[in-house]
ZABA-253613 format. One record per atom (N, C-alpha, C): x, y, z; residue in three letters. Coordinates in steps of 0.001 Angstrom, whole numbers, padded with zeros to 6 digits, always signed. Layout:
% ZABA-253613
XYZALA...
***
This chain:
% ZABA-253613
+007213+067868+048441MET+008126+067720+049549MET+007454+068274+050807MET+007563+067570+051912THR+006928+068015+053146THR+007853+068921+053930THR+007294+069604+054950ASP+008106+070467+055800ASP+009208+069689+056500ASP+008932+068462+056903THR+009926+067642+057578THR+011113+067373+056665THR+010849+067107+055404GLU+011939+066868+054462GLU+012796+068112+054286GLU+012179+069270+054326LEU+012911+070507+054152LEU+013806+070810+055352LEU+013486+070255+056519LEU+014233+070558+057720LEU+015285+069508+058062LEU+015476+068549+057195SER+016528+067565+057422SER+017444+067522+056205SER+018672+067137+056472SER+019665+067085+055409SER+020710+066044+055785SER+021299+065413+054787THR+022312+064400+055034THR+023694+065015+054927THR+024427+064965+056035ILE+025794+065472+056087ILE+026745+064332+055736ILE+027718+064616+054874THR+028748+063647+054519THR+030085+064159+055032THR+030714+063380+055894CYS+032018+063764+056439CYS+033064+063726+055321CYS+033821+064814+055136PRO+034833+064824+054085PRO+036042+063939+054411PRO+036193+063558+055673ASN+037336+062738+056084ASN+037094+061255+055861ASN+035922+060757+056302CYS+035677+059311+056236CYS+034472+058930+055368CYS+033767+059938+054837ARG+032606+059753+053950ARG+031374+059196+054673ARG+031406+059137+056010HIS+030230+058703+056778HIS+029094+059694+056523HIS+027890+059173+056373GLN+026724+060020+056134GLN+025718+059855+057260GLN+025110+060968+057648LYS+024065+060937+058662LYS+023062+062040+058367LYS+021786+061695+058457THR+020734+062686+058261THR+020464+063372+059588THR+020503+064689+059565GLU+020331+065508+060760GLU+019233+066537+060535GLU+018610+066965+061624GLU+017659+068069+061546GLU+018436+069369+061490GLU+017969+070283+060650MET+018619+071579+060534MET+017873+072602+061375MET+018587+073475+062075PRO+017905+074563+062776PRO+017311+075514+061742PRO+016114+075993+062005THR+015454+076872+061034THR+015834+078329+061205THR+016413+078671+062355ASP+016670+080082+062643ASP+018138+080391+062949ASP+019031+079435+062670ALA+020440+079663+062963ALA+021310+078773+062081ALA+022567+079149+061984CYS+023540+078341+061253CYS+024288+077464+062251CYS+024691+076283+061821LEU+025439+075350+062658LEU+026908+075447+062261LEU+027738+075965+063167PHE+029137+076240+062845PHE+030058+075049+063046PHE+029697+074113+063916PHE+030527+072943+064187PHE+029670+071691+064193PHE+030251+070593+063725TYR+029554+069305+063712TYR+030592+068216+063913TYR+030327+067285+064821GLN+031260+066195+065064GLN+030756+064931+064392GLN+031593+064341+063553CYS+031266+063112+062848CYS+031173+061961+063847CYS+030104+061180+063760ASP+029911+060032+064642ASP+030911+058913+064368ASP+031405+058820+063165ALA+032276+057707+062789ALA+033751+057961+063118ALA+034284+059111+062721CYS+035719+059367+062913CYS+036017+060458+063941CYS+034971+061049+064499ASN+035086+062106+065519ASN+035724+063397+065014ASN+035828+063573+063712ALA+036348+064829+063171ALA+035353+065949+063468ALA+035870+067117+063785THR+035024+068286+063987THR+034988+069061+062674THR+033817+069122+062073LEU+033660+069826+060801LEU+033349+071285+061058LEU+033936+072140+060256LYS+033687+073582+060282LYS+033305+073986+058861LYS+032562+075072+058701PRO+032199+075503+057348PRO+033434+075810+056499PRO+033338+075525+055212ARG+034403+075915+054275ARG+034392+077426+054134ARG+035507+078018+053739PRO+035534+079465+053524PRO+034427+079886+052543PRO+033673+080892+052937GLY+032587+081395+052106GLY+031234+080781+052409GLY+031197+079685+053165ASP+029934+079062+053563ASP+029571+079515+054973ASP+028269+079541+055261CYS+027823+080033+056562CYS+027758+078940+057618CYS+027652+077673+057202CYS+027512+076609+058194CYS+027915+075257+057603CYS+027947+074233+058458VAL+028351+072906+058004VAL+027345+072295+057029VAL+026075+072649+057136PHE+025089+072134+056177PHE+025374+072667+054774PHE+025734+073938+054674CYS+026036+074525+053362CYS+027320+073925+052768CYS+028241+073489+053626SER+029511+072928+053153SER+029459+071435+052869SER+028771+070664+053711TYR+028906+069209+053644TYR+027602+068431+053493TYR+026482+069101+053387ALA+025205+068395+053320ALA+024580+068494+051927ALA+023533+067707+051722ASP+022882+067693+050414ASP+021827+068795+050267ASP+021604+069575+051322THR+020658+070688+051298THR+021263+071862+052054THR+021161+073053+051505LYS+021629+074247+052204LYS+020734+074509+053416LYS+021251+075235+054396CYS+020498+075516+055616CYS+019300+076422+055334CYS+018250+076328+056160PRO+017065+077166+055950PRO+017342+078671+055928PRO+018206+079206+056824PRO+018479+080642+056724PRO+019074+081039+055376PRO+019929+080199+054803LYS+020546+080486+053497LYS+019513+080449+052381LYS+018651+079433+052404THR+017668+079304+051338THR+016577+080350+051425THR+016367+080920+052627SER+015332+081948+052771SER+015899+083350+052581SER+017225+083454+052433GLY+017851+084758+052235GLY+018107+085495+053529GLY+017927+084851+054683ALA+018121+085482+055975ALA+019354+084936+056680ALA+020347+084544+055923CYS+021528+083904+056488CYS+022378+084896+057260CYS+023068+084345+058249CYS+023968+085162+059062CYS+025055+085676+058160CYS
***
């Protein structure tokens, strides 16, 4: 797996199931994400640090490196 693959993840909207591959920040958590299809604003589920950890196919880099907020 290349570094580029590690820095992208596919987010699936829980409302409309729309999927989009996004770049993940390597040094921060993303707390809000707006779905392109239904305009829903996604927030992390309770216990998750960011929308990638809640709705994407890969956890965020800070979480996987143990340096999560």
